C-alpha positions as CSV (number, residue, x, y, z in Angstrom):
1,X,-11.2,-3.5,22.4
2,X,-10.9,-5.1,19.0
3,X,-11.8,-2.9,16.0
4,X,-12.6,-4.5,12.7
5,X,-11.3,-3.0,9.4
6,X,-12.5,-4.2,6.1
7,X,-10.0,-4.4,3.3
8,X,-10.8,-4.4,-0.4
9,X,-8.0,-5.0,-3.0
10,X,-8.6,-4.3,-6.6
11,X,-6.4,-5.0,-9.6
12,X,-7.2,-4.7,-13.3
13,X,-8.4,-8.3,-13.3
14,X,-8.9,-9.1,-9.6
15,X,-11.3,-8.1,-6.9
16,X,-11.3,-9.8,-3.5
17,X,-12.7,-9.1,-0.1
18,X,-11.4,-10.2,3.3
19,X,-11.7,-9.2,6.9
20,X,-8.7,-8.6,9.2
21,X,-8.9,-8.1,12.9
22,X,-6.5,-5.4,14.1
23,X,-6.1,-5.0,17.9
24,X,-6.3,-1.2,18.7
25,X,-6.3,0.1,22.2
26,X,-8.9,2.9,22.5
27,X,-8.2,5.2,25.4
28,X,-10.7,7.8,26.4
29,X,-10.5,10.3,29.2
30,X,-14.0,9.3,30.3
31,X,-13.1,5.6,30.3
32,X,-15.4,4.9,33.2
33,X,-18.4,6.1,31.3
34,X,-20.7,3.2,30.6
35,X,-22.0,4.5,27.2
36,X,-19.2,6.0,25.0
37,X,-19.5,8.0,21.8
38,X,-18.6,6.0,18.7
39,X,-15.1,6.7,17.2
40,X,-15.5,8.8,14.0
41,X,-14.7,6.6,11.0
42,X,-13.1,7.4,7.7
43,X,-12.4,5.5,4.5
44,X,-8.9,5.1,3.1
45,X,-8.0,4.2,-0.5
46,X,-4.4,3.5,-1.4
47,X,-3.6,3.3,-5.1
48,X,-0.4,2.0,-6.6
49,X,1.0,3.3,-9.9
50,X,4.3,3.1,-11.7
51,X,6.6,5.3,-13.8
52,X,10.3,5.4,-15.0
53,X,11.8,8.8,-14.3
54,X,9.5,11.4,-15.9
55,X,8.0,8.8,-18.3
56,X,5.0,6.5,-17.9
57,X,5.8,2.8,-17.5
58,X,5.4,1.0,-20.9
59,X,6.3,-2.6,-21.1
60,X,8.9,-4.0,-23.6
61,X,10.1,-0.6,-24.8
62,X,13.9,-0.1,-24.8
63,X,13.5,3.6,-24.1
64,X,14.5,4.1,-20.5
65,X,18.0,4.9,-19.3
66,X,19.4,4.2,-15.8
67,X,21.9,6.4,-13.9
68,X,24.8,4.3,-15.3
69,X,23.7,5.5,-18.8
70,X,22.4,2.1,-19.9
71,X,19.2,1.9,-22.0
72,X,16.8,-0.7,-20.7
73,X,13.2,-2.0,-20.9
74,X,10.8,-3.5,-18.4
75,X,9.0,-6.8,-19.3
76,X,7.9,-7.8,-15.8
77,X,7.3,-6.0,-12.5
78,X,5.8,-8.2,-9.8
79,X,6.1,-7.4,-6.1
80,X,4.5,-7.4,-2.7
81,X,3.8,-4.2,-0.7
82,X,2.8,-4.7,2.9
83,X,2.6,-3.1,6.4
84,X,1.7,0.4,5.1
85,X,2.1,2.7,8.1
86,X,1.1,6.3,8.6
87,X,3.0,8.5,11.0
88,X,2.5,11.9,12.6
89,X,5.5,13.6,14.3
90,X,7.3,10.3,14.3
91,X,4.4,8.5,16.1
92,X,2.4,5.7,14.4
93,X,-1.2,6.7,13.9
94,X,-2.5,4.0,11.6
95,X,-1.4,0.7,9.9
96,X,-3.0,-0.9,6.9
97,X,-1.9,-4.3,8.1
98,X,-2.3,-6.3,4.9
99,X,-0.3,-7.7,2.0
100,X,-0.9,-6.6,-1.6
101,X,0.5,-8.5,-4.6
102,X,1.1,-6.3,-7.6
103,X,1.5,-7.2,-11.2
104,X,2.2,-3.8,-12.8
105,X,1.4,-5.0,-16.3
106,X,-2.2,-5.5,-15.3
107,X,-2.6,-1.8,-14.5
108,X,-2.8,0.2,-11.3
109,X,-3.9,-1.5,-8.1
110,X,-5.8,-0.1,-5.2
111,X,-6.4,-1.1,-1.6
112,X,-9.6,0.1,0.2
113,X,-9.6,0.2,3.9
114,X,-12.9,0.9,5.7
115,X,-13.9,1.7,9.3
116,X,-10.7,3.7,9.8
117,X,-10.4,6.1,12.8
118,X,-9.9,9.6,11.5
119,X,-6.2,10.7,11.6
120,X,-3.7,13.1,10.2
121,X,-0.2,12.1,9.1
122,X,3.0,13.6,7.8
123,X,4.9,10.5,6.5
124,X,4.3,7.0,5.2
125,X,6.4,3.9,5.6
126,X,6.0,0.4,4.0
127,X,7.7,-2.8,3.2
128,X,8.4,-3.9,-0.4
129,X,8.2,-7.6,0.4
130,X,6.7,-9.6,3.2
131,X,7.0,-9.2,7.0
132,X,9.5,-11.8,8.3
133,X,6.8,-13.8,10.1
134,X,5.0,-14.3,6.7
135,X,8.0,-15.0,4.6
136,X,7.8,-18.8,4.8
137,X,6.4,-21.3,2.4
138,X,2.8,-21.9,3.1
139,X,2.2,-18.6,5.0
140,X,0.4,-17.1,2.0
141,X,-2.7,-18.5,0.2
142,X,-1.6,-21.1,-2.5
143,X,-2.8,-18.9,-5.4
144,X,-1.1,-19.1,-8.8
145,X,0.6,-15.7,-8.1
146,X,1.9,-16.6,-4.7
147,X,3.2,-19.9,-5.9
148,X,5.0,-18.2,-8.7
149,X,6.6,-15.8,-6.3
150,X,8.1,-18.6,-4.1
151,X,11.8,-18.4,-3.4
152,X,13.5,-21.8,-3.9
153,X,13.7,-23.9,-0.8
154,X,17.3,-24.7,-1.6
155,X,18.0,-20.9,-1.3
156,X,16.2,-20.5,2.0
157,X,12.6,-20.6,1.0
158,X,9.9,-17.9,1.5
159,X,8.9,-15.7,-1.3
160,X,10.3,-13.2,-3.8
161,X,9.8,-9.6,-2.6
162,X,10.1,-8.3,-6.2
163,X,10.7,-9.6,-9.7
164,X,11.9,-6.8,-12.0
165,X,12.9,-8.1,-15.5
166,X,13.6,-6.8,-18.9
167,X,16.4,-6.2,-21.4
168,X,19.3,-3.7,-21.6
169,X,21.4,-2.3,-24.5
170,X,24.9,-3.7,-24.6
171,X,27.3,-3.3,-27.6
172,X,25.4,-4.6,-30.5
173,X,23.0,-6.8,-28.5
174,X,20.2,-6.6,-25.9
175,X,20.7,-9.3,-23.2
176,X,18.1,-9.8,-20.5
177,X,18.4,-8.8,-16.8
178,X,16.6,-10.2,-13.8
179,X,16.5,-8.1,-10.6
180,X,15.1,-10.5,-7.9
181,X,15.0,-9.9,-4.2
182,X,14.1,-12.3,-1.5
183,X,15.2,-13.5,2.0
184,X,14.6,-11.5,5.2
185,X,17.9,-9.6,5.3
186,X,16.9,-7.9,2.0
187,X,13.4,-6.8,2.9
188,X,13.0,-3.3,1.6
189,X,11.9,-0.8,4.3
190,X,10.8,2.4,2.5
191,X,9.2,5.6,3.4
192,X,8.4,9.1,2.2
193,X,7.1,12.5,3.4
194,X,3.3,12.8,2.8
195,X,0.9,15.2,4.5
196,X,-2.8,14.4,4.7
197,X,-5.8,13.8,6.8
198,X,-8.4,11.0,6.8
199,X,-11.6,12.8,7.6
200,X,-14.6,11.0,9.3
201,X,-17.3,10.2,6.9
202,X,-15.2,10.7,3.8
203,X,-12.8,8.8,1.6
204,X,-9.2,9.8,1.7
205,X,-7.2,8.8,-1.4
206,X,-3.4,8.3,-1.4
207,X,-1.6,7.4,-4.6
208,X,1.8,5.7,-4.1
209,X,3.9,5.9,-7.3
210,X,7.0,3.7,-7.8
211,X,9.8,5.1,-10.0
212,X,11.6,2.1,-11.6
213,X,14.7,4.2,-12.2
214,X,15.2,4.5,-8.4
215,X,16.0,0.8,-8.1
216,X,19.3,1.6,-10.0
217,X,20.4,4.7,-8.1
218,X,20.8,6.3,-4.7
219,X,22.7,5.4,-2.7
220,X,24.3,3.0,-5.3
221,X,24.6,3.5,-9.0
222,X,23.7,0.1,-10.3
223,X,25.1,-1.0,-13.7
224,X,24.1,-4.1,-15.5
225,X,27.5,-4.1,-17.2
226,X,29.6,-3.5,-14.1
227,X,27.5,-5.1,-11.3
228,X,25.7,-7.9,-13.2
229,X,22.4,-8.5,-14.7
230,X,21.3,-11.3,-12.4
231,X,20.8,-10.6,-8.6
232,X,19.1,-13.7,-7.3
233,X,20.8,-15.0,-4.2
234,X,23.8,-12.7,-4.9
235,X,24.2,-11.2,-1.5
236,X,26.2,-8.1,-2.4
237,X,23.9,-7.2,-5.4
238,X,20.7,-7.9,-3.4
239,X,22.0,-5.6,-0.7
240,X,22.6,-2.8,-3.2
241,X,19.1,-3.1,-4.7
242,X,17.4,-3.4,-1.3
243,X,19.2,-0.2,-0.1
244,X,18.2,1.6,-3.3
245,X,14.6,0.5,-2.8
246,X,14.2,2.6,0.3
247,X,13.0,5.6,-1.7
248,X,11.5,4.1,-4.9
249,X,7.9,5.1,-3.9
250,X,6.6,8.6,-3.4
251,X,3.1,10.0,-2.9
252,X,1.8,11.4,-6.2
253,X,0.4,14.9,-5.9
């Protein structure tokens, strides 16, 4: 059977609707029964928000400090989040099989998923970036945002997974930094514990909150001074950032 899920993505200045067909095998004990009861349906809303440590994200404010002790600001945070998966006892129970582009300066974003089978979960996983089969030029709609996220063809093509930019405090000056990730080996696969239940006939809300500080710590303490302030196509630096990204998002209580 094919079940149809309607996705609605909202940003501060954007609202779009589209339909995605997700193949789901529905197995019932009474599979020979001609007329089957409908599957109970729920509604799922996934919201995305951002912070830095215990502070709210404010753009162009040199008030944050990374684990290396360097003061820094954030002037840009653009990224894709995709393939958001819900698990129960290590078994996959639901996938929001879509790609969301986020410009954090435009405020919080939300993804609405309708006609969802009711389910319970104890953990969530996701990609920060694009699934490898979508990370090729032309695989995303040619919007202004997607075009601006393209990874140069001379460096392998595809799209940026994240653009995190700002300034940091060096001795007597504030140079810029650009933390860019792209290319399939550096796709961020993240996850977190999160218990909840999507109940039939109701809307279940999940708030995923990204902590920008986490990009610069655990397992690697990233220093602009020692490691460098430019990561694009620098394999060792992109690897550090990608590994740090595995726990940058948690479910907000």
